[in-house]
MOPAC internal coordinates of N, CA, C and O (Angstrom, degrees):
PM7 1SCF
backbone

  N    0.0000 0     0.00 0     0.00 0    0    0    0
  C    1.4212 1     0.00 0     0.00 0    1    0    0
  C    1.5380 1   108.04 1     0.00 0    2    1    0
  O    1.2310 1   120.55 1   -47.42 1    3    2    1
  N    1.2912 1   116.56 1   132.58 1    3    2    1
  C    1.4736 1   120.36 1  -177.70 1    5    3    2
  C    1.5415 1   109.18 1   -83.00 1    6    5    3
  O    1.2310 1   120.66 1   -25.12 1    7    6    5
  N    1.3243 1   116.34 1   154.88 1    7    6    5
  C    1.4681 1   118.96 1  -176.44 1    9    7    6
  C    1.5627 1   110.59 1   -66.23 1   10    9    7
  O    1.2310 1   117.17 1   156.46 1   11   10    9
  N    1.2776 1   122.99 1   -23.54 1   11   10    9
  C    1.4754 1   122.76 1   178.38 1   13   11   10
  C    1.4335 1   115.12 1   -87.34 1   14   13   11
  O    1.2310 1   118.04 1  -176.82 1   15   14   13
  N    1.3207 1   121.33 1     3.18 1   15   14   13
  C    1.4809 1   124.25 1  -174.31 1   17   15   14
  C    1.5492 1   108.13 1   -99.40 1   18   17   15
  O    1.2310 1   119.39 1  -109.12 1   19   18   17
  N    1.3373 1   118.77 1    70.88 1   19   18   17
  C    1.4654 1   121.50 1   179.77 1   21   19   18
  C    1.4827 1   115.66 1   -80.57 1   22   21   19
  O    1.2310 1   120.74 1   166.35 1   23   22   21
  N    1.4077 1   116.19 1   -13.65 1   23   22   21
  C    1.4663 1   116.38 1  -179.37 1   25   23   22
  C    1.5334 1   112.39 1   -66.43 1   26   25   23
  O    1.2310 1   120.28 1   168.06 1   27   26   25
  N    1.2900 1   117.06 1   -11.94 1   27   26   25
  C    1.5057 1   119.54 1   178.70 1   29   27   26
  C    1.5383 1   109.76 1   -78.09 1   30   29   27
  O    1.2310 1   119.96 1   156.11 1   31   30   29
  N    1.3250 1   117.69 1   -23.89 1   31   30   29
  C    1.5053 1   121.16 1  -177.35 1   33   31   30
  C    1.5275 1   109.63 1  -132.13 1   34   33   31
  O    1.2310 1   118.64 1  -109.58 1   35   34   33
  N    1.3564 1   120.20 1    70.42 1   35   34   33
  C    1.4426 1   117.98 1  -178.54 1   37   35   34
  C    1.5551 1   114.22 1   -67.18 1   38   37   35
  O    1.2310 1   120.65 1   159.51 1   39   38   37
  N    1.3168 1   116.36 1   -20.49 1   39   38   37
  C    1.4792 1   121.94 1  -178.94 1   41   39   38
  C    1.5014 1   111.21 1   -68.33 1   42   41   39
  O    1.2310 1   120.51 1   153.14 1   43   42   41
  N    1.3570 1   116.62 1   -26.86 1   43   42   41
  C    1.4957 1   120.04 1  -173.84 1   45   43   42
  C    1.5262 1   110.36 1   -60.64 1   46   45   43
  O    1.2310 1   119.44 1   131.17 1   47   46   45
  N    1.3079 1   118.66 1   -48.83 1   47   46   45
  C    1.4497 1   120.97 1  -176.53 1   49   47   46
  C    1.5303 1   109.52 1   -71.50 1   50   49   47
  O    1.2310 1   118.98 1   144.87 1   51   50   49
  N    1.3253 1   119.54 1   -35.13 1   51   50   49
  C    1.4548 1   122.21 1  -177.72 1   53   51   50
  C    1.5273 1   110.63 1   -73.08 1   54   53   51
  O    1.2310 1   120.16 1   154.80 1   55   54   53
  N    1.3232 1   117.30 1   -25.20 1   55   54   53
  C    1.4695 1   121.70 1   179.36 1   57   55   54
  C    1.5078 1   110.94 1   -90.66 1   58   57   55
  O    1.2310 1   119.86 1   133.78 1   59   58   57
  N    1.2922 1   117.88 1   -46.22 1   59   58   57
  C    1.4333 1   120.77 1  -173.22 1   61   59   58
  C    1.5517 1   114.88 1   -72.98 1   62   61   59
  O    1.2310 1   120.64 1   147.78 1   63   62   61
  N    1.3110 1   116.39 1   -32.22 1   63   62   61
  C    1.4712 1   119.64 1   179.66 1   65   63   62
  C    1.5175 1   112.63 1   -60.84 1   66   65   63
  O    1.2310 1   119.60 1   128.10 1   67   66   65
  N    1.3459 1   118.37 1   -51.90 1   67   66   65
  C    1.5004 1   118.21 1   176.78 1   69   67   66
  C    1.5200 1   112.88 1   -64.74 1   70   69   67
  O    1.2310 1   119.50 1   146.18 1   71   70   69
  N    1.3175 1   118.56 1   -33.82 1   71   70   69
  C    1.4593 1   120.14 1   179.81 1   73   71   70
  C    1.5300 1   111.07 1   -69.48 1   74   73   71
  O    1.2310 1   120.52 1   140.65 1   75   74   73
  N    1.3252 1   116.61 1   -39.35 1   75   74   73
  C    1.4711 1   118.69 1   177.54 1   77   75   74
  C    1.5493 1   110.10 1   -67.72 1   78   77   75
  O    1.2310 1   120.85 1   139.58 1   79   78   77
  N    1.2933 1   115.98 1   -40.42 1   79   78   77
  C    1.4855 1   119.83 1   179.90 1   81   79   78
  C    1.5435 1   107.79 1   -61.04 1   82   81   79
  O    1.2310 1   120.39 1   134.01 1   83   82   81
  N    1.3176 1   116.86 1   -45.99 1   83   82   81
  C    1.4846 1   119.66 1   178.84 1   85   83   82
  C    1.5242 1   109.83 1   -63.32 1   86   85   83
  O    1.2310 1   119.09 1   138.64 1   87   86   85
  N    1.3124 1   119.33 1   -41.36 1   87   86   85
  C    1.4562 1   121.57 1   178.06 1   89   87   86
  C    1.4947 1   112.10 1   -58.96 1   90   89   87
  O    1.2310 1   120.26 1   133.65 1   91   90   89
  N    1.3552 1   117.11 1   -46.35 1   91   90   89
  C    1.4770 1   120.01 1  -178.22 1   93   91   90
  C    1.5211 1   110.58 1   -69.73 1   94   93   91
  O    1.2310 1   119.15 1   146.30 1   95   94   93
  N    1.3081 1   119.22 1   -33.70 1   95   94   93
  C    1.4829 1   120.39 1   176.39 1   97   95   94
  C    1.5470 1   109.82 1   -65.12 1   98   97   95
  O    1.2310 1   119.87 1   137.49 1   99   98   97
  N    1.3094 1   117.85 1   -42.51 1   99   98   97
  C    1.4745 1   121.14 1   178.25 1  101   99   98
  C    1.5133 1   110.88 1   -62.88 1  102  101   99
  O    1.2310 1   120.39 1   135.29 1  103  102  101
  N    1.3276 1   116.85 1   -44.71 1  103  102  101
  C    1.4754 1   122.56 1   178.51 1  105  103  102
  C    1.5191 1   110.27 1   -59.52 1  106  105  103
  O    1.2310 1   120.68 1   134.18 1  107  106  105
  N    1.3710 1   116.30 1   -45.82 1  107  106  105
  C    1.4169 1   120.74 1  -179.98 1  109  107  106
  C    1.5447 1   112.99 1   -64.16 1  110  109  107
  O    1.2310 1   120.02 1   141.48 1  111  110  109
  N    1.3264 1   117.56 1   -38.52 1  111  110  109
  C    1.4089 1   122.11 1   176.34 1  113  111  110
  C    1.5331 1   112.45 1   -64.37 1  114  113  111
  O    1.2310 1   120.30 1   135.68 1  115  114  113
  N    1.3035 1   117.03 1   -44.32 1  115  114  113
  C    1.4589 1   121.85 1   179.10 1  117  115  114
  C    1.5229 1   110.44 1   -63.76 1  118  117  115
  O    1.2310 1   119.75 1   137.06 1  119  118  117
  N    1.3093 1   118.08 1   -42.94 1  119  118  117
  C    1.4785 1   121.27 1   177.16 1  121  119  118
  C    1.5205 1   110.30 1   -63.47 1  122  121  119
  O    1.2310 1   119.47 1   138.02 1  123  122  121
  N    1.2791 1   118.62 1   -41.98 1  123  122  121
  C    1.4443 1   122.55 1  -179.20 1  125  123  122
  C    1.5569 1   111.26 1   -64.40 1  126  125  123
  O    1.2310 1   121.71 1   134.03 1  127  126  125
  N    1.3509 1   114.33 1   -45.97 1  127  126  125
  C    1.4965 1   118.82 1   179.58 1  129  127  126
  C    1.5051 1   110.29 1   -63.46 1  130  129  127
  O    1.2310 1   119.52 1   138.05 1  131  130  129
  N    1.3467 1   118.51 1   -41.95 1  131  130  129
  C    1.4702 1   121.12 1  -179.65 1  133  131  130
  C    1.5501 1   109.55 1   -65.15 1  134  133  131
  O    1.2310 1   120.22 1   141.79 1  135  134  133
  N    1.3325 1   117.18 1   -38.21 1  135  134  133
  C    1.4436 1   118.63 1  -179.01 1  137  135  134
  C    1.5398 1   110.33 1   -69.18 1  138  137  135
  O    1.2310 1   120.76 1   138.79 1  139  138  137
  N    1.3258 1   116.16 1   -41.21 1  139  138  137
  C    1.4653 1   118.89 1   178.76 1  141  139  138
  C    1.5164 1   109.67 1   -62.54 1  142  141  139
  O    1.2310 1   119.60 1   136.25 1  143  142  141
  N    1.3105 1   118.37 1   -43.75 1  143  142  141
  C    1.4531 1   122.17 1   179.43 1  145  143  142
  C    1.5082 1   110.78 1   -64.83 1  146  145  143
  O    1.2310 1   119.31 1   138.64 1  147  146  145
  N    1.3317 1   118.92 1   -41.36 1  147  146  145
  C    1.4342 1   124.02 1  -179.60 1  149  147  146
  C    1.4977 1   112.08 1   -64.42 1  150  149  147
  O    1.2310 1   119.97 1   145.90 1  151  150  149
  N    1.3221 1   117.66 1   -34.10 1  151  150  149
  C    1.4533 1   122.11 1   179.98 1  153  151  150
  C    1.5141 1   112.10 1   -79.77 1  154  153  151
  O    1.2310 1   120.00 1   170.15 1  155  154  153
  N    1.3599 1   117.61 1    -9.85 1  155  154  153
  C    1.4304 1   120.97 1   177.80 1  157  155  154
  C    1.4867 1   115.26 1    86.77 1  158  157  155
  O    1.2310 1   121.52 1  -167.56 1  159  158  157
  N    1.3542 1   114.69 1    12.44 1  159  158  157
  C    1.4672 1   117.55 1   177.50 1  161  159  158
  C    1.5156 1   107.63 1   -97.19 1  162  161  159
  O    1.2310 1   121.09 1    -3.71 1  163  162  161
  N    1.3126 1   115.52 1   176.29 1  163  162  161
  C    1.4716 1   120.59 1   178.59 1  165  163  162
  C    1.4970 1   110.25 1   119.48 1  166  165  163
  O    1.2310 1   121.35 1     1.36 1  167  166  165
  N    1.3153 1   115.02 1  -178.64 1  167  166  165
  C    1.4503 1   119.64 1  -178.48 1  169  167  166
  C    1.5434 1   112.00 1   -62.92 1  170  169  167
  O    1.2310 1   119.73 1   -30.47 1  171  170  169
  N    1.2990 1   118.12 1   149.53 1  171  170  169
  C    1.4534 1   120.73 1  -179.18 1  173  171  170
  C    1.5608 1   113.31 1   -58.50 1  174  173  171
  O    1.2310 1   119.55 1   156.70 1  175  174  173
  N    1.2945 1   118.46 1   -23.30 1  175  174  173
  C    1.4583 1   121.35 1   179.57 1  177  175  174
  C    1.5222 1   111.19 1   -64.33 1  178  177  175
  O    1.2310 1   120.39 1   156.82 1  179  178  177
  N    1.3435 1   116.87 1   -23.18 1  179  178  177
  C    1.4587 1   118.96 1   179.91 1  181  179  178
  C    1.4863 1   111.91 1   -75.00 1  182  181  179
  O    1.2310 1   119.44 1   163.55 1  183  182  181
  N    1.3210 1   118.68 1   -16.45 1  183  182  181
  C    1.4695 1   124.31 1  -178.40 1  185  183  182
  C    1.5024 1   109.69 1   -93.58 1  186  185  183
  O    1.2310 1   121.71 1   -25.11 1  187  186  185
  N    1.3429 1   114.34 1   154.89 1  187  186  185
  C    1.4674 1   116.57 1   178.00 1  189  187  186
  C    1.5341 1   109.65 1   -72.45 1  190  189  187
  O    1.2310 1   121.92 1   -37.42 1  191  190  189
  N    1.3296 1   113.92 1   142.58 1  191  190  189
  C    1.4268 1   119.96 1  -176.37 1  193  191  190
  C    1.5136 1   112.87 1   -88.34 1  194  193  191
  O    1.2310 1   120.53 1   168.52 1  195  194  193
  N    1.3324 1   116.59 1   -11.48 1  195  194  193
  C    1.4852 1   117.84 1   179.29 1  197  195  194
  C    1.4781 1   110.57 1   -85.97 1  198  197  195
  O    1.2310 1   120.76 1   -28.43 1  199  198  197
  N    1.3203 1   116.15 1   151.57 1  199  198  197
  C    1.4926 1   120.25 1   177.59 1  201  199  198
  C    1.5369 1   109.17 1   -66.48 1  202  201  199
  O    1.2310 1   120.34 1   -20.29 1  203  202  201
  N    1.3118 1   116.95 1   159.71 1  203  202  201
  C    1.4386 1   120.88 1   176.69 1  205  203  202
  C    1.4882 1   110.64 1   -57.85 1  206  205  203
  O    1.2310 1   118.82 1   -23.40 1  207  206  205
  N    1.3445 1   119.85 1   156.60 1  207  206  205
  C    1.4740 1   123.18 1  -175.30 1  209  207  206
  C    1.5033 1   113.19 1   -61.23 1  210  209  207
  O    1.2310 1   119.19 1   154.18 1  211  210  209
  N    1.3145 1   119.15 1   -25.82 1  211  210  209
  C    1.4693 1   121.65 1  -178.38 1  213  211  210
  C    1.4966 1   113.86 1   -71.63 1  214  213  211
  O    1.2310 1   120.37 1   155.63 1  215  214  213
  N    1.3316 1   116.91 1   -24.37 1  215  214  213
  C    1.5026 1   119.19 1  -176.63 1  217  215  214
  C    1.5158 1   110.98 1   -93.11 1  218  217  215
  O    1.2310 1   119.96 1   -54.63 1  219  218  217
  N    1.3487 1   117.68 1   125.37 1  219  218  217
  C    1.4592 1   118.16 1   178.13 1  221  219  218
  C    1.5339 1   112.39 1   -73.89 1  222  221  219
  O    1.2310 1   121.90 1   -35.49 1  223  222  221
  N    1.3122 1   113.96 1   144.51 1  223  222  221
  C    1.4489 1   117.71 1   175.83 1  225  223  222
  C    1.5236 1   109.62 1   -94.27 1  226  225  223
  O    1.2310 1   121.92 1   -41.38 1  227  226  225
  N    1.3207 1   113.93 1   138.62 1  227  226  225
  C    1.5022 1   119.39 1   178.39 1  229  227  226
  C    1.5018 1   110.02 1   -83.91 1  230  229  227
  O    1.2310 1   121.58 1   -11.33 1  231  230  229
  N    1.3399 1   114.58 1   168.67 1  231  230  229
  C    1.4748 1   120.28 1   178.60 1  233  231  230
  C    1.5367 1   108.36 1   -66.52 1  234  233  231
  O    1.2310 1   119.71 1   148.11 1  235  234  233
  N    1.3092 1   118.16 1   -31.89 1  235  234  233
  C    1.4882 1   119.75 1   179.90 1  237  235  234
  C    1.5299 1   109.15 1   -70.70 1  238  237  235
  O    1.2310 1   120.17 1   145.00 1  239  238  237
  N    1.3480 1   117.28 1   -35.00 1  239  238  237
  C    1.4830 1   119.65 1   176.29 1  241  239  238
  C    1.5398 1   110.24 1   -61.05 1  242  241  239
  O    1.2310 1   120.74 1   133.84 1  243  242  241
  N    1.3010 1   116.19 1   -46.16 1  243  242  241
  C    1.4575 1   121.56 1   178.51 1  245  243  242
  C    1.5220 1   111.69 1   -63.10 1  246  245  243
  O    1.2310 1   120.80 1   138.52 1  247  246  245
  N    1.2735 1   116.07 1   -41.48 1  247  246  245
  C    1.4865 1   121.91 1   178.57 1  249  247  246
  C    1.5551 1   108.86 1   -62.25 1  250  249  247
  O    1.2310 1   119.88 1   134.16 1  251  250  249
  N    1.2758 1   117.83 1   -45.84 1  251  250  249
  C    1.4761 1   121.84 1   178.54 1  253  251  250
  C    1.5203 1   111.33 1   -61.38 1  254  253  251
  O    1.2310 1   120.54 1   138.94 1  255  254  253
  N    1.3447 1   116.56 1   -41.06 1  255  254  253
  C    1.4282 1   119.92 1   179.03 1  257  255  254
  C    1.5409 1   112.11 1   -64.32 1  258  257  255
  O    1.2310 1   121.33 1   138.19 1  259  258  257
  N    1.3327 1   115.07 1   -41.81 1  259  258  257
  C    1.4518 1   119.53 1  -179.31 1  261  259  258
  C    1.5378 1   111.32 1   -65.06 1  262  261  259
  O    1.2310 1   120.86 1   140.40 1  263  262  261
  N    1.3411 1   115.97 1   -39.60 1  263  262  261
  C    1.4771 1   121.05 1   176.98 1  265  263  262
  C    1.5009 1   109.83 1   -66.59 1  266  265  263
  O    1.2310 1   119.47 1   139.44 1  267  266  265
  N    1.3183 1   118.63 1   -40.56 1  267  266  265
  C    1.4646 1   121.35 1  -179.89 1  269  267  266
  C    1.5077 1   111.53 1   -66.35 1  270  269  267
  O    1.2310 1   119.85 1   146.00 1  271  270  269
  N    1.3073 1   117.89 1   -34.00 1  271  270  269
  C    1.4822 1   121.92 1   178.80 1  273  271  270
  C    1.5189 1   112.02 1   -78.21 1  274  273  271
  O    1.2310 1   119.80 1   166.06 1  275  274  273
  N    1.3196 1   117.98 1   -13.94 1  275  274  273
  C    1.4499 1   123.05 1   178.31 1  277  275  274
  C    1.5211 1   112.26 1    86.58 1  278  277  275
  O    1.2310 1   120.06 1  -162.70 1  279  278  277
  N    1.3160 1   117.48 1    17.30 1  279  278  277
  C    1.4914 1   121.67 1   176.98 1  281  279  278
  C    1.5118 1   112.24 1   -70.31 1  282  281  279
  O    1.2310 1   120.74 1   149.39 1  283  282  281
  N    1.3229 1   116.20 1   -30.61 1  283  282  281
  C    1.4687 1   117.89 1   179.41 1  285  283  282
  C    1.5352 1   106.86 1  -129.45 1  286  285  283
  O    1.2310 1   121.11 1   -25.02 1  287  286  285
  N    1.3756 1   115.48 1   154.98 1  287  286  285
  C    1.4272 1   119.54 1  -179.30 1  289  287  286
  C    1.5127 1   111.27 1   -88.85 1  290  289  287
  O    1.2310 1   120.51 1    -2.49 1  291  290  289
  N    1.3235 1   116.63 1   177.51 1  291  290  289
  C    1.4796 1   120.86 1  -175.13 1  293  291  290
  C    1.5171 1   113.89 1   -64.28 1  294  293  291
  O    1.2310 1   119.34 1   140.88 1  295  294  293
  N    1.3118 1   118.87 1   -39.12 1  295  294  293
  C    1.4527 1   121.14 1   178.53 1  297  295  294
  C    1.5284 1   111.36 1   -61.35 1  298  297  295
  O    1.2310 1   121.32 1   130.59 1  299  298  297
  N    1.3265 1   115.09 1   -49.41 1  299  298  297
  C    1.4416 1   120.23 1  -179.25 1  301  299  298
  C    1.5502 1   109.80 1   -62.00 1  302  301  299
  O    1.2310 1   120.83 1   137.38 1  303  302  301
  N    1.3285 1   116.01 1   -42.62 1  303  302  301
  C    1.4846 1   121.06 1   178.01 1  305  303  302
  C    1.5117 1   111.48 1   -56.40 1  306  305  303
  O    1.2310 1   121.21 1   128.87 1  307  306  305
  N    1.3448 1   115.28 1   -51.13 1  307  306  305
  C    1.4727 1   119.27 1  -175.83 1  309  307  306
  C    1.5616 1   109.97 1   -66.12 1  310  309  307
  O    1.2310 1   120.96 1   142.01 1  311  310  309
  N    1.3362 1   115.77 1   -37.99 1  311  310  309
  C    1.4895 1   117.40 1   178.95 1  313  311  310
  C    1.5187 1   110.94 1   -63.51 1  314  313  311
  O    1.2310 1   120.45 1   133.64 1  315  314  313
  N    1.3380 1   116.74 1   -46.36 1  315  314  313
  C    1.4470 1   120.06 1  -176.67 1  317  315  314
  C    1.5793 1   110.09 1   -70.83 1  318  317  315
  O    1.2310 1   120.78 1   148.68 1  319  318  317
  N    1.2885 1   116.11 1   -31.32 1  319  318  317
  C    1.4347 1   119.03 1   178.28 1  321  319  318
  C    1.5467 1   110.83 1   -69.35 1  322  321  319
  O    1.2310 1   121.15 1   141.92 1  323  322  321
  N    1.3328 1   115.41 1   -38.08 1  323  322  321
  C    1.4569 1   121.97 1   175.74 1  325  323  322
  C    1.5351 1   109.43 1   -62.55 1  326  325  323
  O    1.2310 1   121.30 1   135.73 1  327  326  325
  N    1.3131 1   115.11 1   -44.27 1  327  326  325
  C    1.5019 1   118.03 1  -179.58 1  329  327  326
  C    1.5467 1   111.27 1   -66.42 1  330  329  327
  O    1.2310 1   120.16 1   143.73 1  331  330  329
  N    1.3026 1   117.30 1   -36.27 1  331  330  329
  C    1.4763 1   118.10 1  -179.37 1  333  331  330
  C    1.5542 1   111.76 1   -73.02 1  334  333  331
  O    1.2310 1   120.20 1   152.71 1  335  334  333
  N    1.2849 1   117.23 1   -27.29 1  335  334  333
  C    1.4570 1   119.11 1  -177.80 1  337  335  334
  C    1.4944 1   113.21 1   -83.03 1  338  337  335
  O    1.2310 1   119.40 1   174.78 1  339  338  337
  N    1.2841 1   118.75 1    -5.22 1  339  338  337
  C    1.5418 1   121.00 1   179.06 1  341  339  338
  C    1.5133 1   109.89 1   -78.43 1  342  341  339
  O    1.2310 1   120.10 1   180.00 1  343  342  341

């Protein structure tokens, strides 16, 4: 079959064109997401929630984190917060 004889396989162009378009859209999305992440932009969830290593965390910060993670209940949180504020 010669390269210019496409009438033998009309399905090839109808199948490959949408697949290639989808492939290039996925590649463009991945590149855009990587670029956004590399530049430090994006939703806050992409960033680390802990303070930089140079800043000390207080006991109240740790207590708030434990309460947010669900490690302690409300009563224990309020009791420990009251003790820390004295």
